[in-house]
Structures are given as structure tokens and as C-alpha cells.
N, C-alpha and C positions, 0 to 999 in steps of 0.2 A: 485363431483362438473366439471360441464361443462362451457366453456367461449368460447367465438368469438370475438376476436379482429378485428374490421373491419376497413378498408378504411386506414390504417396506412403504411407508407414507412417503410419497414422491412430492417435495415439495419446489416449486420453480415459478416465481412471479413473472417472470418473462413469458412462459408459456400459460398462465393462467392455472398453474397447475398446482393442485391439493389434494391427492388422493392416495387411499392404499391400491396400490398397483404393481404389476411385474415390470421389469425394466431387462431389453433384452440387447445385449452386445455381440457384435461381431466384427472382424477386421479391425479393431480399436475405436469402432464408433458404434452410438446408440443407432439402433436398427428399428425397434418397435417399443411401444409401451402398452401395457396392458394386456393384448391377446399376442402369442406368439407368431414369427413369421411361418409361412410355409416352411416344411422341412427343416425346421431349427431344432436338431436332433444333437445330442452327445453333449450338451453344453454342461459346464460347471455350474453347479448351483450354489447362491450365496444366501442364505437364510438372514432377511432383514427384518423379522417380526419383533414389532417393539422399537424399531428406530426410525429414524428421519433419513430418507436419501435426498442429498442436496447437492446441487451442482459444487464442484470445485470452486475453492474461493480464488479470487485474483487480487493480488496484493500489488498495490503501485509503487511500494518504497519497502525494500528489503537491502540492506546496506550487507553484502555477503563477506566482506574483509577481505577479499583475495582477487586478485594479487596485492602483497605488501604489507598486509596490515593481521597476519594469522595469530599474532596474539592475542587479537579481540574475536576471532573469528574464522571461518572458511566457508568455502561452497559447499563442501559435504555436511560440516556441522550446523550450519544455519539452514541448508536445505533439509536436513533432517527435521530441524525445528519445525520448519513451515510445513511438511507434510503432516506432521504430528498436529499441528493446528488445523488441518484442512486446506491448506494451500496449493493449490495444483498449480498455480501460474503466476509466478511473479516477476516484477521488474525492479533492477537493479542500478543504482546511481552511478555516473562516469566517474566518481571521487576516488578511485581505485588507487595504487601505486605500483605501475605507472597508470596515468589518467588513461580512461578509454579516449583516446583521440588519435587511433590508428587501428586499422582492420585487424591488426595482429593481435592488439589486446581484446579486442572485442570478441575475436575468434578462442581465444586462448579459455575466457570465460566460459565461454559457449559450450567449448571441449571439456572443460573439467566439470562441468555441469552434467554432461550427459554421461561422464564417466562415474559421477557421484549416482547418478539413477534417481535423483531426488523429484522435485518440482521443475516444471517448464521454467526455464530461465530465459529472459530477454534484457539486455543492457541498453541501458541509455549512453548515447554518444556524446561526447564533448561537444559543444558549441565553438569553442575556441581552443587553438592550440595550448595544451596545458592548464586549462580552464583560466589561463591568464586573463582573458577579455579581450584581446587586442588582435591576434591572427584568426581569422578564421580556421576550423578546421576543415577538413576534406568530406564534407558532411555526406554526400552522394556516397563514397566510397564505405562510410560507416555504414549506412543503411543496408547497403548490399552486404555487407558482414554481418547484418542479423541485428542492428542496433533499430528500434522500436519508434526511436524520438531521438532528438537533441537537446542538450542543456548546458547552461552554465552553472547549474546547480545553486550553490549559497556564494558563489564566487562573484565578486563585483565587475562587471565590464567596465572598460576604460573610459567610455564616454558613451553617451546617447548614439552618437555618430556611427560607432561600431554595432552596436547593437543593430540599429536601422537597417546597416547594411547586411547584416547577419541572417536577420529576419527577411530582408527583400532574396536574398539567396536561397533561403528554406522554402520560401512562398512559390520560388520558380520552380523548384524540385517537388512540390507539395509535400513537404515534411513537418512532422508534428515537433513543435517546440514547447518545451518545458519551461515554467517561469517559477523561480520562487522569490515573490516580490520581497524584497528588503533594501532600503536605503541607508548603505555601510557609514554615511555620515551622521546618521540619527540613531544609528544602533551600537556603533562600534563602542567596547568597553562594558556593555550591557549585559545582563545574565538572567534579568527576571522582567516580567510585567511591570510598567513605571505606573504604579499605583499605591493604594496605603500599603500594601504589605511589604513591598519593596522599599518602601521608604522606613517602616517601622525597625526592618531589620537591615538597615543601612546597605542595601543592597543596589548596585548601579542597574537603575530601570531601562527598558527599551520600550518607548511610546509606539501606541499603535500606527502613529504617521510614518512609523520607519516601515511599516509594509504599505499602508494605504498610497503616501506619495510615489513609492515606486511604481504600486499598482496601476495608477493611473498616467504614468509614465508609459507602462508596458501595454495597455490596453489603447492608449494614441497610437503607437507604433505597431499596434495590431491591426488597429483599424487602417492605418495608412497603408501598409505592407499588405494586406490580406492574407495572412499566415494564420494556419492551423494553430490552435494555442491552447495549452492546459496550463493551469494555474495550481500550484502543489502547495499543499500544508496550509491553507489561510487559517488565520488565528482570529479574525478582529470582526466585528459586526458591520462596520462600515465597509469593509470589502465584499461581504454578502450581497449589501447593496449595490456595490459598483458592478460586479458580476451579473446580478439580475440584469440591471439598465445596459449591458452590453449586449446580453444574451437578445434582451428584447429589441434593440438596435439592429440585430443581423449579423453580429459577430460571429464566428467559428471559434468559439470557446467553451471549455468545460473546467472543474474544480475538483480538488479534493480536500480533504481535511484528515489530519491524524485522529486515532482513536482517543488518544488521551488528551486531545484539544476540546472534547464534547464529555469526557468524562469528569474533568477535573479543572480547578480554576486555582486563581493565584492564591486562595487561602490555605494551599496546602505548604505555602513559605512558612506557616508558624511552625512546621517539623524542622525546618532549616536542613533537611536531607536533600545531599546531591544526587539522589535517582529522581527528584522532580527537576532536575535541571534539562529543559528541553529547548531546542529552537525551531521554529518561533516558541518563545516562553507560553507558559499557561498564561490564560488572560482571565479579566475579569469575569465575573459570573453572567453578566449582561452578557458579554462577547459568547461564552459558551452557550448559553440559551437562544441567541441568536444564530450561532454555527447550526444547531439542531433544527431551528424554524427553516435553515436554508435548504437542510436535508429533505425536509417534508415539502418545500416548496419546488423541489427540484433545480434549486440554482446550485447545490453541490451533489455530484453525482457518484462519487465515489468516497470511500472510508477506509483508510490504509491503516498498517500498523506503525509506519515510519519506524520499522526495527533497525535499530543500529547498537549492535552487540560492543561492551567494551570489557576490560579486561577489571580485575576487582581494584587495583591500584587508580585506576581512572575516576574511581568516585569518593576514593579516600581521601578527601581532601576539605577545606571549607567550601561552601557552596560554590562562590563565584570562580574557584580555582578547580573546578570539577568538568570533567569534558562532558558535552550535553549529549541527550538521547536515551530512550528506554530500548529496552529488550523484549517485545511481547508477541513477536508473531506466533508463537508456540501456542498463546492462549486466546489466539484474535478472536474467535467465533463465542466462545463462552464469556469472553471479557466484554464484548460488545453486546452482547444479551443482558448484561445487566442494565442498560439503557431500558429494556422492556419493563423491569421492577419498578422503575421509576415513571414508567407512563410517557416516557419521552418520545419514543418510536415504537411504530407498530412492527411486526417481523417481517412483513412482507418487504414494506420499507427497508430496514436494514439489511435484508437478505441480499434485496437487490444493490444497495450500495457496497456491497462486499463480493458480487459476482458479474452478473450483466452489465452493470452500471460503470465501472472501472474497466472492463472488456471493451464497452462502446469506446471510452475516451481516447484507448490506445488502437482502436480497430483490430483487437483480439478477438480469435474463434474461443471464446472461450466463456465461462460463467454460465451454460444454459444445460438443459437435458433435452435440448431439441433433438428430434429424430433427424439423424446425418451429422450429429455434433460429435467431436471425440468425446468417448467414455471417462470423463475427468469427473469424477463423483467422489461423495462422502457419504459414510455411514456415521450419524450422529445419535448418540443417547441421550435424550432431551432430560432424563429423572435423574442421570448419574451425578451422584454428588463426590466430589473428590479435591483433596488438596495439591495446588501445585508447588512442588518443594524446590529447593536447591539442588537437591540429591537427584532428584528424579528428571530433571530439566534435560532438553536435548539440545539447546544452544549453548553455547561457549560464553555467551555472554552473563554478565554478574550483575547485570543494572536494571534489574526490574523492582517495583515498590509492590509488585503483586505476589511475591514468593511467601509460602505458608498461608495466601487466601485460601477460602473452600468456594469453589464454582458448582454451580449445577447446569449441566449440560457438557460432552464429553465427547469428542470424534474418536469412535471406535475402529476405522478402517479408511483407508485414502487409496483410490483408483484413479490411475494415469493410463488413458487409451487403453482402458481395460484392463490393466495389470496392478493389481495390490502393491501398492509401493509401502503402504504402512500398516500395521495390526497393533492394536493397542493389546499389550502384555498382561 
């Protein structure tokens, strides 16, 4: 199939591209930009006048909830939400039911994703069997089954010795390990950032040391074993300093942040609304600003939605009793663009952290409009004003604090391998 996308403003920081040009697609890939290649005839034409043509977004953290928790979401519903938000490639965590600790579960997720026909889905395999932190999983078999990395998620390892052994094994096979640094002995029972607002409202606090103590241990073991490491959902100012030092020392590490951790700080606890209950928690304003500075300096390479859909009852309880997580993949780009309004980030940096940056962290061929790359791209109306409502949502999740908010900018179409997967109705 041949496709010509004409008159759109092509923007791709990874290619130093920002111009009104035509884009040409053939056999699922981008074959030319600007001038049509020789013998390029009988193409379907897409008029992108007045629209931005952007690389498809790459989201490193989308919980699809299938198998095992379909009351919260499914591969079909959350995949639909993802493409409506402009996400063409997503990575899902290993904490499904059953756990992604066998090739069969990894294959099931990918088969269902293919059947749904939405975003490209890549699972993360479990570092240990059952995520119990004791017996190593068959990591090589998991990667051969399509897993792009291994991780124990937010589940605790039984000991540093077991973790060290797992990292040595992963390093031997050049596998990427994803860390969620958290010392459970410091965080257990907590539900909010340990600070003024948690104290005011009588909420059990999670100190920043719950993250930084674990992060220091993990970095030392990464240095010892030489494993490739990605640190997910960092939330503290001190963590940024530690990752920067690790990079300067030559460690093969990368890091991401959840969008809500750079949009919000713990003062929202004044609303006592369970929709703001997330892990790691929303930190102080100083932490938020330092995370943004870490993005500007290139310490943080990716911004993710950390999409965790929940049923309505999961959030109808006192704050501490609610289940943590937000469901925002569907509004990832317009929500992220609110950072531009405050002057916190420029668009080029923001788009990089949503496309080529996360793709590079996991070695994925995605997030770019480069000639020869798969034609995963989106059309974006940067001037559209619209309200995201509970009724028009695509996700099955009920847990976003942004329902009924007005946004400026909307994804109008999403293409994967040159095929239109989503069209705004």
C-alpha cells in the first residue's frame, strides 16, 4: 500500500525536522519526505493541512490489565485508549494474573494485542518467578518470546544477593533490567509523600529515602555486574543527582518519570481525593521542579503515562484505602503540553521524551519519522479545544482527575505501519 500525507507540518526532533512537507509511505515504511520517489503512483492521499504530523508516541508504562484483571481494563480497551492518545508503541508491566514469568503468558498478551489491532505492544518479563523475588525466571526464554526487558516491578527482592545473581545472569545475556527503586521497609504502610501535607491530613508518609536508599543499592549492583539498567518512575530530586552521577561514571543507565509526577505536587492532598493516590507518590514542589530540570539536562530520557486503569470502586474509599494509579494514556500528549504553558519545557524536548527518547531506552525501532522507519505517526490538531469527559473516554478506567478538563490540542488520526488505526469522529 502507498500513502501520501500532504501539506502537514512534520515535526521530529530526532531528525531535526520541522517543516511543511509531504510524507510518503510504501510497504509499511516511510520511503521519502518532501519529494515523491520515482514511480510513486496510485497512492492514497491524506490531507494534513493545518495539522502537525508527529512520530507515534512511545509509552513505557501502560498497564493493560489482561490477563487477570479485566474488571479494570483489557488489551482491547486500553489499546484503543492508547491510539486515541497518539501512542503507537507501548510497554506493559509483568504484574498480570498470571505473572509474565513464562513464554506462554508473554505470547498470550502479544496474540491478544495483534487480535485487537491497536498499538504495538511489548511486554516486560518477570525477573523472578511469580515476582516473588526468590527464584530467577527463565529470562532468556522470555526475551525470545518477545519481552523487551525483565523487571520485578514494585515487588521486593528477597535479598540483595538474589538481586545481584539476577543482574549477573541478565548481564551475561545482555538483557535490559527495569528497576522501580523502593525500600519496602521504609515505604510500607505509606500512601503519600512524607511532608507537610501528609502530616496535616494524618496520612502515613513515604519518605524520599524509600526511593534513594534502594536506588543507591541498585546503582552499586549495576556497577558491579555491568548490566544494562533502566530506572522507572523516579520521583525525588536526590534520585536525579544520583542518576546523573551514574551516567557521568559511565554506567549504562537510563531513566523515566511519570507525567503526573512532573505536573503535580503533594499540595493536591488538600483535596483528599483518591484519584491523586499514586506510587511513587506525588512529591514536594522542589522535587517536581528538579525532575523537570533532569529532563532538560538529559538525565531523564522519557516521560510515560504510567497508565493504571481501575474500576470505580477502587477509588471510592478514604485516600489511604484506595488503589494507587491514574488512567491518562488517552490524553498523554495534550496533558503533557500543559507543561509548555508554564514554560517548564520546550516542545522539542517534550516530544523527544515521548518518542525517540523512550524508544532508545528500550532499543525499539519507533518514535521517529526517519526514512526507512516504520510509518507510525499521528496527525495532531494543535489548536483544537475539547473536553475529555467520562462519557467520551476510550479507557475502561474511571480513575483520572482530568475528566471534564478542557485541553488545547487533540490527536485526530493515528497510523501504524501506514495503516490508519484511529480516526477522531
